[in-house]
N, CA, C and O of each residue as an XYZ file, in Angstrom:
448
protein
N     -20.345    147.480     13.076
C     -20.349    148.427     14.469
C     -19.204    147.772     15.292
O     -18.961    146.569     15.190
N     -18.541    148.564     16.074
C     -17.383    148.294     16.577
C     -17.831    148.056     17.860
O     -18.630    148.871     18.320
N     -17.451    146.998     18.625
C     -17.785    146.825     20.202
C     -16.247    146.848     21.337
O     -15.117    146.402     21.139
N     -16.636    147.320     22.116
C     -15.580    147.498     23.155
C     -15.888    146.778     24.440
O     -17.012    146.957     24.910
N     -15.107    146.042     25.032
C     -15.039    145.618     26.281
C     -14.814    146.569     27.512
O     -13.834    147.311     27.591
N     -15.708    146.495     28.378
C     -15.453    147.233     29.568
C     -14.035    147.181     30.060
O     -13.445    148.164     30.508
N     -13.511    145.955     29.949
C     -11.901    145.489     30.087
C     -11.190    146.001     29.275
O     -10.165    146.433     29.801
N     -11.252    146.182     28.099
C     -10.467    146.822     27.025
C     -10.284    148.155     27.493
O      -9.166    148.642     27.660
N     -11.696    148.951     27.778
C     -11.627    150.081     28.126
C     -10.758    150.445     29.309
O      -9.693    151.061     29.266
N     -11.214    150.095     30.085
C     -10.194    150.142     31.639
C      -9.084    149.827     31.499
O      -8.294    150.482     32.178
N      -8.604    148.951     30.784
C      -6.854    148.594     30.589
C      -6.409    149.845     29.779
O      -5.275    150.260     30.017
N      -7.161    150.498     28.851
C      -6.712    151.591     27.823
C      -6.742    152.759     28.888
O      -5.613    153.187     29.128
N      -7.548    153.248     29.436
C      -7.568    154.215     30.622
C      -6.573    154.340     31.463
O      -6.078    155.403     31.836
N      -6.195    153.031     31.844
C      -4.916    152.751     32.948
C      -3.697    153.359     32.341
O      -2.920    154.213     32.768
N      -3.753    152.575     31.050
C      -2.492    152.884     29.954
C      -2.138    154.591     29.803
O      -1.034    155.113     29.958
N      -3.163    155.127     29.526
C      -3.267    156.579     29.325
C      -3.070    157.258     30.509
O      -2.383    158.273     30.392
N      -3.475    156.992     31.626
C      -3.110    157.407     33.047
C      -1.615    157.143     33.129
O      -0.999    158.129     33.533
N      -0.924    156.168     32.878
C      -0.091    155.844     33.491
C       1.263    156.620     32.488
O       2.420    156.843     32.842
N       0.675    156.868     31.311
C       1.488    157.791     30.259
C       1.588    159.221     30.698
O       2.604    159.894     30.522
N       0.543    159.644     31.252
C       0.455    160.829     31.883
C       1.144    161.283     32.937
O       1.715    162.368     33.052
N       1.047    160.232     33.845
C       1.818    159.849     35.198
C       3.540    159.704     34.975
O       4.324    160.091     35.842
N       3.990    159.085     33.673
C       5.397    159.119     33.647
C       5.700    160.593     32.960
O       6.845    160.964     33.219
N       5.008    161.447     32.210
C       5.496    162.399     31.955
C       5.641    163.821     32.855
O       6.286    164.865     32.755
N       4.621    163.223     33.829
C       4.695    164.305     34.813
C       5.712    164.517     35.615
O       6.223    165.565     36.011
N       6.092    162.763     35.927
C       7.127    162.563     36.870
C       8.632    162.826     35.928
O       9.656    162.911     36.606
N       8.756    162.938     34.587
C       9.811    163.533     34.057
C      10.354    164.937     34.187
O      11.471    165.397     34.425
N       8.728    165.640     33.858
C       8.913    167.457     34.052
C       9.264    167.744     35.292
O       9.912    168.757     35.555
N       8.748    166.601     36.485
C       9.185    166.877     37.960
C      10.478    166.715     37.963
O      11.094    167.651     38.473
N      11.198    165.707     37.503
C      13.090    165.669     37.646
C      13.410    166.693     36.830
O      14.343    167.321     37.328
N      13.143    167.035     36.050
C      13.537    168.395     35.167
C      13.756    169.476     36.032
O      14.725    170.199     36.264
N      12.378    169.386     36.534
C      12.458    170.995     37.582
C      13.418    170.645     38.974
O      13.966    171.583     39.553
N      13.532    169.660     39.318
C      14.123    168.755     40.443
C      15.743    169.199     40.516
O      16.291    169.872     41.389
N      16.373    168.554     39.218
C      17.527    169.074     38.705
C      17.883    170.418     38.509
O      19.046    170.719     38.777
N      17.256    171.133     38.170
C      17.494    172.517     38.255
C      17.640    173.021     39.445
O      18.632    173.722     39.645
N      16.799    172.814     40.390
C      16.324    173.390     41.352
C      17.737    172.968     42.733
O      17.990    173.600     43.758
N      18.377    171.733     42.212
C      19.490    171.134     42.914
C      20.569    172.166     42.558
O      21.106    172.892     43.396
N      20.868    172.170     41.110
C      21.667    172.853     40.589
C      22.138    174.519     41.382
O      23.170    174.916     41.923
N      20.923    175.090     41.129
C      20.602    176.765     41.813
C      20.896    176.064     43.491
O      21.599    176.833     44.148
N      20.630    175.219     44.002
C      20.821    175.722     45.482
C      22.468    175.243     45.516
O      23.217    175.866     46.269
N      22.900    174.359     44.858
C      24.583    174.106     45.185
C      25.310    175.664     44.861
O      26.290    176.195     45.384
N      24.595    176.034     44.017
C      25.472    177.529     43.789
C      25.427    178.535     45.094
O      26.351    179.050     45.723
N      23.801    178.629     45.285
C      23.672    179.383     46.758
C      24.779    178.563     47.727
O      25.708    179.318     48.013
N      24.899    177.481     48.194
C      25.442    176.904     49.177
C      26.997    177.059     48.883
O      27.729    177.033     49.872
N      27.670    177.240     47.445
C      28.646    177.655     47.367
C      29.182    179.170     47.926
O      30.114    179.489     48.663
N      27.930    180.097     47.073
C      28.100    181.726     47.625
C      28.053    181.585     49.171
O      28.757    182.373     49.802
N      27.209    180.555     49.956
C      27.475    180.689     51.504
C      28.489    180.499     51.909
O      28.943    181.218     52.798
N      29.182    179.465     51.389
C      30.647    178.757     51.928
C      31.539    179.850     51.871
O      32.329    180.140     52.770
N      31.395    180.491     50.734
C      32.516    181.762     50.827
C      32.403    182.778     51.472
O      33.366    183.332     52.001
N      31.140    183.219     51.543
C      30.568    184.357     52.719
C      31.043    184.010     54.066
O      31.968    184.622     54.599
N      30.452    183.083     54.590
C      30.668    182.639     55.681
C      32.336    182.359     55.992
O      32.682    182.720     57.116
N      33.421    181.750     55.119
C      34.556    181.691     54.967
C      34.926    183.393     55.423
O      35.206    183.712     56.579
N      34.878    184.092     54.592
C      35.282    185.627     54.959
C      34.750    185.959     56.301
O      35.569    186.315     57.148
N      33.607    185.899     56.588
C      33.251    186.544     57.600
C      34.025    185.795     58.820
O      34.499    186.550     59.670
N      34.159    184.779     58.955
C      34.795    183.916     59.928
C      36.529    184.479     59.915
O      37.361    184.397     60.818
N      36.627    184.913     58.877
C      38.069    185.408     58.876
C      38.197    186.742     59.663
O      38.842    186.962     60.688
N      37.521    187.470     59.021
C      37.278    189.068     59.899
C      36.876    188.784     61.258
O      37.511    189.315     62.169
N      35.831    187.956     61.536
C      35.478    187.909     62.801
C      36.559    187.501     63.854
O      36.514    188.057     64.951
N      37.769    186.339     63.540
C      38.962    186.190     64.134
C      39.752    187.289     64.150
O      40.324    187.610     65.191
N      39.861    187.868     63.224
C      40.961    189.255     63.355
C      40.317    190.319     64.059
O      41.099    191.048     64.669
N      38.869    190.663     64.157
C      38.331    191.475     65.000
C      38.568    191.045     66.303
O      39.087    191.741     67.175
N      38.168    189.834     66.440
C      38.301    189.209     67.850
C      39.693    189.770     68.719
O      39.610    190.185     69.875
N      40.834    189.706     68.027
C      42.081    189.904     68.351
C      42.222    191.192     68.562
O      42.671    191.542     69.653
N      41.869    192.194     67.558
C      41.696    193.437     67.707
C      40.498    193.861     69.256
O      40.791    194.749     70.058
N      39.629    193.288     69.331
C      39.010    193.682     70.299
C      39.826    193.083     71.789
O      39.706    193.758     72.812
N      40.443    192.107     71.810
C      41.133    191.623     72.488
C      42.467    192.489     73.301
O      42.708    192.698     74.491
N      43.162    192.855     72.037
C      44.337    193.821     72.283
C      43.649    195.290     73.118
O      43.895    195.775     74.222
N      43.076    195.536     72.455
C      42.263    196.879     73.206
C      41.400    196.594     74.439
O      41.083    197.549     75.148
N      41.066    195.577     74.697
C      40.527    195.100     75.998
C      41.698    195.041     77.267
O      41.573    195.409     78.435
N      43.159    194.291     76.406
C      43.965    194.437     77.364
C      44.581    195.432     77.541
O      45.446    195.317     78.409
N      44.487    196.580     76.980
C      45.531    197.834     76.775
C      44.782    198.825     77.553
O      45.262    199.895     77.927
N      43.187    198.293     77.859
C      42.326    199.266     78.424
C      42.489    198.781     79.822
O      42.813    199.700     80.574
N      42.352    197.495     80.470
C      42.857    197.101     81.412
C      44.361    197.661     82.003
O      44.616    198.111     83.120
N      44.944    197.532     81.237
C      46.511    198.023     82.039
C      46.448    199.622     82.235
O      46.903    200.266     83.182
N      45.816    200.063     81.177
C      45.637    201.665     81.725
C      45.038    202.078     82.828
O      45.322    203.049     83.530
N      44.034    201.147     82.971
C      43.268    201.180     84.281
C      43.863    200.789     85.125
O      43.489    201.490     86.066
N      44.761    199.948     85.580
C      45.512    199.661     86.566
C      46.678    200.797     86.648
O      46.995    201.218     87.760
N      47.198    201.201     85.697
C      48.226    202.154     85.588
C      47.548    203.351     86.591
O      48.208    203.861     87.496
N      46.260    203.695     86.328
C      45.649    204.811     86.787
C      45.304    204.745     88.155
O      45.277    205.726     88.899
N      45.014    203.461     88.517
C      44.985    203.303     90.095
C      46.363    203.050     90.669
O      46.359    202.691     91.846
N      47.501    203.159     90.096
C      48.539    202.847     90.725
C      49.340    201.524     90.757
O      50.317    201.321     91.478
N      48.833    200.705     89.934
C      49.430    199.249     90.213
C      50.489    199.156     89.162
O      51.403    198.361     89.377
N      50.499    199.784     88.164
C      51.550    199.412     86.992
C      51.946    200.874     86.696
O      51.613    201.863     87.349
N      52.807    200.821     85.464
C      53.641    201.863     84.983
C      52.775    202.701     84.006
O      52.385    202.212     82.946
N      52.552    203.664     84.288
C      51.714    204.346     83.338
C      52.139    204.271     82.014
O      51.395    203.955     81.086
N      53.347    204.562     81.901
C      53.970    204.846     80.258
C      53.961    203.639     79.701
O      53.582    203.693     78.531
N      54.283    202.356     80.148
C      53.565    201.242     79.733
C      52.538    200.843     79.185
O      52.366    200.267     78.111
N      51.558    201.312     80.301
C      50.116    201.324     79.904
C      49.779    201.784     78.639
O      49.253    201.104     77.758
N      50.176    203.253     78.550
C      50.064    204.010     77.432
C      50.630    203.430     75.864
O      50.029    203.550     74.797
N      51.668    202.920     76.043
C      52.230    202.202     74.978
C      51.265    201.234     74.596
O      50.739    201.335     73.488
N      50.974    200.347     75.335
C      50.112    199.085     75.219
C      48.706    199.551     74.450
O      48.320    198.897     73.481
N      47.959    200.709     74.923
C      46.859    200.985     74.525
C      47.345    201.806     72.899
O      46.550    201.895     71.963
N      48.538    202.248     72.855
C      48.945    202.674     71.520
C      49.158    201.801     70.420
O      49.059    202.158     69.246
N      49.540    200.296     70.919
C      49.597    199.539     70.040
C      48.226    198.917     69.642
O      47.901    198.465     68.544
N      47.560    198.993     70.689
C      45.895    198.354     70.654
C      45.318    198.983     69.083
O      44.969    198.403     68.055
N      45.411    200.501     69.472
C      44.851    201.503     68.574
C      45.451    201.253     67.168
O      44.674    201.340     66.217
N      46.496    201.010     66.980
C      47.392    200.795     65.694
C      47.061    199.496     65.515
O      46.852    199.387     64.307
N      46.923    198.612     65.960
C      46.014    197.340     65.646
C      44.834    197.327     64.936
O      44.563    196.666     63.933
N      44.043    198.249     65.645
C      42.843    198.325     65.122
C      42.497    199.235     63.728
O      41.687    198.912     62.859
N      43.334    200.461     63.756
C      43.450    200.932     62.687
C      44.494    200.397     61.451
O      44.716    201.071     60.445
N      45.105    199.031     61.720
C      45.348    198.417     60.341
C      44.482    197.699     59.994
O      44.345    197.491     58.788
N      43.641    197.104     60.916
C      42.655    196.214     60.671
C      41.380    196.812     59.686
O      40.860    196.237     58.731
N      41.040    198.242     60.282
C      40.342    198.782     59.404
C      40.722    199.496     58.401
O      39.806    200.068     57.810
N      42.093    199.704     57.890
C      42.620    199.888     56.612
C      42.850    198.851     55.632
O      43.041    199.001     54.425
N      42.803    197.629     56.398
C      42.849    196.218     55.512
C      41.666    195.737     55.096
O      41.626    195.000     54.110
N      40.286    196.160     55.936
C      39.231    196.074     55.615
C      38.533    196.812     54.021
O      37.905    196.387     53.051
N      39.162    198.292     54.544
C      38.946    199.137     53.441
C      39.425    198.479     52.053
O      38.783    198.284     51.021
N      40.829    198.188     52.387
C      41.613    197.813     50.962
C      40.910    196.604     50.477
O      40.646    196.634     49.275
N      40.513    195.457     51.182
C      40.073    194.550     50.702
C      38.329    194.947     49.810
O      37.898    194.785     48.668
N      37.886    195.406     50.849
C      36.284    196.110     49.787
C      36.936    196.532     48.566
O      36.738    195.770     47.619
N      37.817    197.760     48.285
C      37.734    198.426     47.384
C      38.413    197.652     46.294
O      38.354    198.032     45.125
N      39.151    196.414     46.713
C      39.880    195.185     45.722
C      38.553    194.798     44.992
O      38.372    195.072     43.806
N      37.736    194.217     45.681
C      36.143    193.769     45.490
C      35.418    194.642     44.604
O      34.228    194.432     44.369
């Protein structure tokens, strides 16, 4: 007849539980590594997109500034404070700047 101590039984149960815990930790670590790799890929994509967005936002801000300045000059010219021809020339430059920006945006989209 085989006899088992309660102490030996408890030690065996604790060892089995410890082995299960170690296996769970290994599986958790493997999943964590996969998740971190995916997160790094997403962060790289986000940094590329945000860089492109910032570049285009700066260009758009310049165009908007040009248009605002040209319209301000035109407004002053209409009021009689400035030369009307100079204001119209500035407005033309602003429109040309906006058009070139839009054309460049379309070319960039076609390239991608």
